[in-house]
ZAKE-655854 format. One record per residue (C-alpha): z, y, x; residue number from 1; residue in one letter. Coordinates in steps of 0.1 Angstrom, whole numbers, plus 5000, padded with zeros to 4 digits. Layout:
z->Z | y->Y | x->X | num->NUM | residuo->A
...
// end
This chain:
z->5079 | y->5020 | x->5252 | num->1 | residuo->M
z->5064 | y->5051 | x->5269 | num->2 | residuo->N
z->5048 | y->5080 | x->5251 | num->3 | residuo->S
z->5013 | y->5071 | x->5262 | num->4 | residuo->A
z->5016 | y->5037 | x->5245 | num->5 | residuo->T
z->5031 | y->5052 | x->5214 | num->6 | residuo->V
z->5002 | y->5077 | x->5213 | num->7 | residuo->R
z->4976 | y->5049 | x->5217 | num->8 | residuo->A
z->4992 | y->5028 | x->5190 | num->9 | residuo->L
z->4994 | y->5059 | x->5167 | num->10 | residuo->L
z->4956 | y->5066 | x->5171 | num->11 | residuo->V
z->4948 | y->5030 | x->5165 | num->12 | residuo->R
z->4970 | y->5029 | x->5135 | num->13 | residuo->G
z->4951 | y->5058 | x->5120 | num->14 | residuo->M
z->4917 | y->5042 | x->5129 | num->15 | residuo->L
z->4929 | y->5010 | x->5112 | num->16 | residuo->A
z->4939 | y->5031 | x->5083 | num->17 | residuo->G
z->4904 | y->5044 | x->5079 | num->18 | residuo->I
z->4889 | y->5009 | x->5079 | num->19 | residuo->A
z->4916 | y->4997 | x->5055 | num->20 | residuo->A
z->4910 | y->5027 | x->5032 | num->21 | residuo->G
z->4873 | y->5018 | x->5030 | num->22 | residuo->L
z->4882 | y->4982 | x->5020 | num->23 | residuo->V
z->4907 | y->4995 | x->4994 | num->24 | residuo->A
z->4880 | y->5019 | x->4980 | num->25 | residuo->F
z->4857 | y->4989 | x->4974 | num->26 | residuo->V
z->4884 | y->4970 | x->4956 | num->27 | residuo->V
z->4893 | y->5002 | x->4936 | num->28 | residuo->A
z->4857 | y->5007 | x->4926 | num->29 | residuo->Y
z->4852 | y->4971 | x->4915 | num->30 | residuo->L
z->4886 | y->4965 | x->4898 | num->31 | residuo->L
z->4900 | y->4999 | x->4890 | num->32 | residuo->G
z->4871 | y->5020 | x->4876 | num->33 | residuo->I
z->4862 | y->4997 | x->4847 | num->34 | residuo->P
z->4897 | y->4999 | x->4832 | num->35 | residuo->S
z->4898 | y->5037 | x->4839 | num->36 | residuo->V
z->4865 | y->5041 | x->4820 | num->37 | residuo->N
z->4878 | y->5020 | x->4791 | num->38 | residuo->A
z->4910 | y->5041 | x->4790 | num->39 | residuo->S
z->4889 | y->5073 | x->4789 | num->40 | residuo->I
z->4869 | y->5059 | x->4761 | num->41 | residuo->A
z->4901 | y->5052 | x->4742 | num->42 | residuo->Y
z->4912 | y->5088 | x->4748 | num->43 | residuo->E
z->4879 | y->5102 | x->4736 | num->44 | residuo->E
z->4881 | y->5080 | x->4705 | num->45 | residuo->A
z->4916 | y->5093 | x->4697 | num->46 | residuo->Q
z->4905 | y->5129 | x->4702 | num->47 | residuo->A
z->4875 | y->5123 | x->4680 | num->48 | residuo->A
z->4896 | y->5108 | x->4653 | num->49 | residuo->A
z->4921 | y->5136 | x->4654 | num->50 | residuo->S
z->4892 | y->5161 | x->4651 | num->51 | residuo->A
z->4879 | y->5145 | x->4619 | num->52 | residuo->G
z->4853 | y->5122 | x->4634 | num->53 | residuo->G
z->4836 | y->5147 | x->4656 | num->54 | residuo->G
z->4837 | y->5150 | x->4694 | num->55 | residuo->H
z->4862 | y->5174 | x->4710 | num->56 | residuo->S
z->4852 | y->5194 | x->4740 | num->57 | residuo->H
z->4882 | y->5217 | x->4743 | num->58 | residuo->E
z->4889 | y->5207 | x->4779 | num->59 | residuo->A
z->4857 | y->5224 | x->4790 | num->60 | residuo->G
z->4832 | y->5213 | x->4816 | num->61 | residuo->E
z->4846 | y->5193 | x->4845 | num->62 | residuo->E
z->4843 | y->5207 | x->4880 | num->63 | residuo->A
z->4831 | y->5173 | x->4892 | num->64 | residuo->F
z->4811 | y->5147 | x->4874 | num->65 | residuo->S
z->4824 | y->5112 | x->4867 | num->66 | residuo->R
z->4800 | y->5098 | x->4893 | num->67 | residuo->L
z->4814 | y->5122 | x->4919 | num->68 | residuo->Q
z->4850 | y->5114 | x->4909 | num->69 | residuo->Q
z->4845 | y->5076 | x->4911 | num->70 | residuo->T
z->4825 | y->5076 | x->4944 | num->71 | residuo->T
z->4830 | y->5104 | x->4969 | num->72 | residuo->A
z->4863 | y->5117 | x->4953 | num->73 | residuo->G
z->4878 | y->5083 | x->4951 | num->74 | residuo->L
z->4868 | y->5073 | x->4986 | num->75 | residuo->A
z->4881 | y->5105 | x->5000 | num->76 | residuo->T
z->4915 | y->5102 | x->4983 | num->77 | residuo->G
z->4919 | y->5065 | x->4993 | num->78 | residuo->V
z->4909 | y->5070 | x->5029 | num->79 | residuo->V
z->4931 | y->5101 | x->5034 | num->80 | residuo->V
z->4960 | y->5082 | x->5020 | num->81 | residuo->F
z->4952 | y->5052 | x->5042 | num->82 | residuo->A
z->4950 | y->5073 | x->5073 | num->83 | residuo->V
z->4984 | y->5088 | x->5067 | num->84 | residuo->A
z->4998 | y->5054 | x->5058 | num->85 | residuo->L
z->4983 | y->5039 | x->5090 | num->86 | residuo->G
z->5000 | y->5066 | x->5112 | num->87 | residuo->G
z->5034 | y->5060 | x->5096 | num->88 | residuo->I
z->5030 | y->5023 | x->5098 | num->89 | residuo->A
z->5020 | y->5025 | x->5135 | num->90 | residuo->A
z->5052 | y->5045 | x->5143 | num->91 | residuo->L
z->5073 | y->5019 | x->5124 | num->92 | residuo->A
z->5055 | y->4993 | x->5144 | num->93 | residuo->Y
z->5065 | y->5010 | x->5176 | num->94 | residuo->C
z->5101 | y->5011 | x->5164 | num->95 | residuo->F
z->5104 | y->4974 | x->5154 | num->96 | residuo->V
z->5084 | y->4959 | x->5182 | num->97 | residuo->L
z->5107 | y->4936 | x->5201 | num->98 | residuo->G
z->5137 | y->4943 | x->5178 | num->99 | residuo->R
z->5130 | y->4918 | x->5150 | num->100 | residuo->V
z->5124 | y->4887 | x->5171 | num->101 | residuo->G
z->5101 | y->4875 | x->5198 | num->102 | residuo->R
z->5069 | y->4881 | x->5179 | num->103 | residuo->F
z->5037 | y->4890 | x->5196 | num->104 | residuo->R
z->5016 | y->4920 | x->5188 | num->105 | residuo->A
z->4996 | y->4905 | x->5160 | num->106 | residuo->R
z->5025 | y->4888 | x->5143 | num->107 | residuo->A
z->5046 | y->4920 | x->5145 | num->108 | residuo->T
z->5017 | y->4939 | x->5128 | num->109 | residuo->A
z->5015 | y->4913 | x->5101 | num->110 | residuo->A
z->5053 | y->4916 | x->5095 | num->111 | residuo->L
z->5051 | y->4954 | x->5093 | num->112 | residuo->V
z->5022 | y->4953 | x->5069 | num->113 | residuo->A
z->5039 | y->4927 | x->5047 | num->114 | residuo->G
z->5072 | y->4946 | x->5047 | num->115 | residuo->A
z->5053 | y->4978 | x->5039 | num->116 | residuo->G
z->5035 | y->4962 | x->5010 | num->117 | residuo->F
z->5067 | y->4949 | x->4995 | num->118 | residuo->V
z->5089 | y->4980 | x->5000 | num->119 | residuo->T
z->5064 | y->5008 | x->4995 | num->120 | residuo->V
z->5041 | y->4992 | x->4969 | num->121 | residuo->S
z->5053 | y->4961 | x->4952 | num->122 | residuo->L
z->5090 | y->4969 | x->4945 | num->123 | residuo->V
z->5084 | y->5004 | x->4931 | num->124 | residuo->P
z->5055 | y->4990 | x->4910 | num->125 | residuo->F
z->5077 | y->4964 | x->4894 | num->126 | residuo->L
z->5100 | y->4992 | x->4881 | num->127 | residuo->K
z->5074 | y->5019 | x->4875 | num->128 | residuo->Y
z->5040 | y->5003 | x->4872 | num->129 | residuo->P
z->5008 | y->5023 | x->4873 | num->130 | residuo->A
z->4994 | y->5035 | x->4840 | num->131 | residuo->N
z->4958 | y->5044 | x->4832 | num->132 | residuo->P
z->4947 | y->5077 | x->4817 | num->133 | residuo->P
z->4957 | y->5083 | x->4781 | num->134 | residuo->A
z->4987 | y->5059 | x->4783 | num->135 | residuo->S
z->5013 | y->5085 | x->4794 | num->136 | residuo->T
z->5024 | y->5120 | x->4784 | num->137 | residuo->E
z->5014 | y->5150 | x->4804 | num->138 | residuo->D
z->5049 | y->5166 | x->4800 | num->139 | residuo->G
z->5066 | y->5138 | x->4819 | num->140 | residuo->T
z->5045 | y->5138 | x->4851 | num->141 | residuo->V
z->5072 | y->5154 | x->4872 | num->142 | residuo->D
z->5099 | y->5130 | x->4860 | num->143 | residuo->Q
z->5078 | y->5099 | x->4865 | num->144 | residuo->R
z->5067 | y->5111 | x->4900 | num->145 | residuo->T
z->5103 | y->5118 | x->4910 | num->146 | residuo->A
z->5115 | y->5084 | x->4898 | num->147 | residuo->L
z->5087 | y->5066 | x->4915 | num->148 | residuo->F
z->5093 | y->5082 | x->4949 | num->149 | residuo->F
z->5131 | y->5076 | x->4944 | num->150 | residuo->L
z->5123 | y->5040 | x->4940 | num->151 | residuo->M
z->5102 | y->5040 | x->4971 | num->152 | residuo->I
z->5130 | y->5056 | x->4991 | num->153 | residuo->L
z->5156 | y->5031 | x->4978 | num->154 | residuo->L
z->5133 | y->5002 | x->4985 | num->155 | residuo->S
z->5126 | y->5013 | x->5021 | num->156 | residuo->V
z->5162 | y->5020 | x->5028 | num->157 | residuo->L
z->5174 | y->4987 | x->5014 | num->158 | residuo->L
z->5146 | y->4969 | x->5032 | num->159 | residuo->G
z->5157 | y->4985 | x->5065 | num->160 | residuo->T
z->5193 | y->4975 | x->5057 | num->161 | residuo->G
z->5183 | y->4939 | x->5050 | num->162 | residuo->A
z->5166 | y->4937 | x->5084 | num->163 | residuo->V
z->5197 | y->4951 | x->5101 | num->164 | residuo->L
z->5219 | y->4926 | x->5081 | num->165 | residuo->L
z->5197 | y->4898 | x->5091 | num->166 | residuo->G
z->5200 | y->4907 | x->5128 | num->167 | residuo->R
z->5238 | y->4908 | x->5126 | num->168 | residuo->R
z->5240 | y->4874 | x->5108 | num->169 | residuo->L
z->5215 | y->4857 | x->5131 | num->170 | residuo->A
z->5241 | y->4849 | x->5158 | num->171 | residuo->A
z->5264 | y->4831 | x->5133 | num->172 | residuo->R
z->5240 | y->4816 | x->5108 | num->173 | residuo->L
z->5208 | y->4812 | x->5127 | num->174 | residuo->G
z->5175 | y->4830 | x->5122 | num->175 | residuo->N
z->5164 | y->4811 | x->5091 | num->176 | residuo->W
z->5197 | y->4813 | x->5072 | num->177 | residuo->N
z->5202 | y->4849 | x->5082 | num->178 | residuo->A
z->5168 | y->4858 | x->5070 | num->179 | residuo->S
z->5173 | y->4840 | x->5036 | num->180 | residuo->V
z->5207 | y->4857 | x->5032 | num->181 | residuo->T
z->5193 | y->4892 | x->5040 | num->182 | residuo->A
z->5164 | y->4886 | x->5017 | num->183 | residuo->G
z->5186 | y->4875 | x->4988 | num->184 | residuo->A
z->5209 | y->4906 | x->4994 | num->185 | residuo->A
z->5178 | y->4928 | x->4992 | num->186 | residuo->F
z->5166 | y->4913 | x->4960 | num->187 | residuo->V
z->5201 | y->4915 | x->4944 | num->188 | residuo->A
z->5206 | y->4952 | x->4952 | num->189 | residuo->V
z->5171 | y->4961 | x->4942 | num->190 | residuo->I
z->5177 | y->4943 | x->4909 | num->191 | residuo->A
z->5208 | y->4963 | x->4903 | num->192 | residuo->V
z->5190 | y->4995 | x->4911 | num->193 | residuo->A
z->5162 | y->4987 | x->4887 | num->194 | residuo->M
z->5187 | y->4981 | x->4859 | num->195 | residuo->V
z->5205 | y->5014 | x->4863 | num->196 | residuo->F
z->5174 | y->5036 | x->4870 | num->197 | residuo->L
z->5159 | y->5050 | x->4838 | num->198 | residuo->P
z->5128 | y->5034 | x->4824 | num->199 | residuo->S
z->5096 | y->5051 | x->4812 | num->200 | residuo->V
z->5080 | y->5037 | x->4781 | num->201 | residuo->N
z->5053 | y->5060 | x->4769 | num->202 | residuo->E
z->5023 | y->5038 | x->4763 | num->203 | residuo->T
z->5010 | y->5041 | x->4727 | num->204 | residuo->P
z->5014 | y->5010 | x->4706 | num->205 | residuo->K
z->4977 | y->5009 | x->4698 | num->206 | residuo->D
z->4966 | y->5012 | x->4735 | num->207 | residuo->F
z->4945 | y->4982 | x->4744 | num->208 | residuo->P
z->4967 | y->4957 | x->4762 | num->209 | residuo->A
z->4938 | y->4942 | x->4781 | num->210 | residuo->G
z->4929 | y->4976 | x->4796 | num->211 | residuo->V
z->4965 | y->4982 | x->4806 | num->212 | residuo->L
z->4968 | y->4947 | x->4822 | num->213 | residuo->W
z->4935 | y->4951 | x->4841 | num->214 | residuo->E
z->4944 | y->4985 | x->4854 | num->215 | residuo->F
z->4978 | y->4974 | x->4867 | num->216 | residuo->R
z->4964 | y->4942 | x->4882 | num->217 | residuo->L
z->4937 | y->4963 | x->4899 | num->218 | residuo->G
z->4964 | y->4987 | x->4912 | num->219 | residuo->A
z->4983 | y->4958 | x->4928 | num->220 | residuo->V
z->4951 | y->4944 | x->4942 | num->221 | residuo->A
z->4942 | y->4977 | x->4958 | num->222 | residuo->I
z->4975 | y->4980 | x->4976 | num->223 | residuo->Q
z->4974 | y->4943 | x->4987 | num->224 | residuo->A
z->4939 | y->4948 | x->5001 | num->225 | residuo->A
z->4950 | y->4980 | x->5019 | num->226 | residuo->L
z->4980 | y->4965 | x->5035 | num->227 | residuo->W
z->4964 | y->4932 | x->5044 | num->228 | residuo->A
z->4933 | y->4947 | x->5060 | num->229 | residuo->S
z->4955 | y->4972 | x->5078 | num->230 | residuo->F
z->4978 | y->4945 | x->5092 | num->231 | residuo->G
z->4948 | y->4924 | x->5104 | num->232 | residuo->L
z->4929 | y->4953 | x->5120 | num->233 | residuo->L
z->4959 | y->4971 | x->5135 | num->234 | residuo->F
z->4972 | y->4938 | x->5149 | num->235 | residuo->G
z->4939 | y->4933 | x->5167 | num->236 | residuo->H
z->4939 | y->4968 | x->5181 | num->237 | residuo->L
z->4976 | y->4967 | x->5191 | num->238 | residuo->A
z->4971 | y->4935 | x->5209 | num->239 | residuo->E
z->4944 | y->4950 | x->5231 | num->240 | residuo->R
z->4968 | y->4978 | x->5240 | num->241 | residuo->V
z->5000 | y->4957 | x->5245 | num->242 | residuo->L
z->4985 | y->4924 | x->5257 | num->243 | residuo->E
z->4953 | y->4933 | x->5276 | num->244 | residuo->P
z->4934 | y->4904 | x->5292 | num->245 | residuo->R
z->4940 | y->4900 | x->5329 | num->246 | residuo->P
z->4913 | y->4914 | x->5352 | num->247 | residuo->V
z->4908 | y->4879 | x->5367 | num->248 | residuo->T
z->4902 | y->4864 | x->5333 | num->249 | residuo->E
z->4876 | y->4891 | x->5325 | num->250 | residuo->A
z->4859 | y->4886 | x->5358 | num->251 | residuo->A
z->4859 | y->4848 | x->5355 | num->252 | residuo->A
z->4842 | y->4851 | x->5321 | num->253 | residuo->S
z->4813 | y->4868 | x->5337 | num->254 | residuo->S
z->4809 | y->4843 | x->5365 | num->255 | residuo->V
z->4788 | y->4817 | x->5346 | num->256 | residuo->P
z->4764 | y->4845 | x->5335 | num->257 | residuo->V
z->4760 | y->4857 | x->5371 | num->258 | residuo->A
z->4756 | y->4821 | x->5384 | num->259 | residuo->A
z->4729 | y->4814 | x->5358 | num->260 | residuo->A
z->4708 | y->4842 | x->5372 | num->261 | residuo->R
// end
């Protein structure tokens, strides 16, 4: 693949990331904000109780209002993340295209998006699920962040290893059996890693279970919407770059219009 094609796919990956980010923002606003608001209400109630029934304002005035944080701030953060993700996924697409089977442009985009969702989002979430405000301790932010990114790194590396294992076994076992074997190996090693990595259990016992469940469900839904919309949009854009319609087909489609005149 030449550099011009890689550049074209990279640009289209980032454009698809913008669109996917907007889709993810809508999901985040509809599913994530209510549980965040409920979590903040719990935090304020705890602060008021510890202050003897009054309202505590020790944190001072916020630089941005809640409305700004849940609209423009949330949209900006999600879209910027999605653009970066789209660029990385586009480069990964360029690398795997033609190396994981005889899949066409759209099918390869769907595979990349599915693999990205599993390795980057779902597997790390299963070990270190997202928590709403007031359900964690401020002093452990660095530890939790490091463990989460370590889980992402392990998941991506093991996922890549599973793909390479599947390719090696395909000649002897066939594509289906090789894929099942590689997938089972990935799950087994990930399970071992989850057992040995330290757990983080900080949620207060009186924290509303429904709020925690809704927040985590919303977090998964946001990632699923992001990756699914990216896979669909990028697959369409990549197809136009890699599999353009022949000129004769495009000209033939305009013949009936010209003849009708």
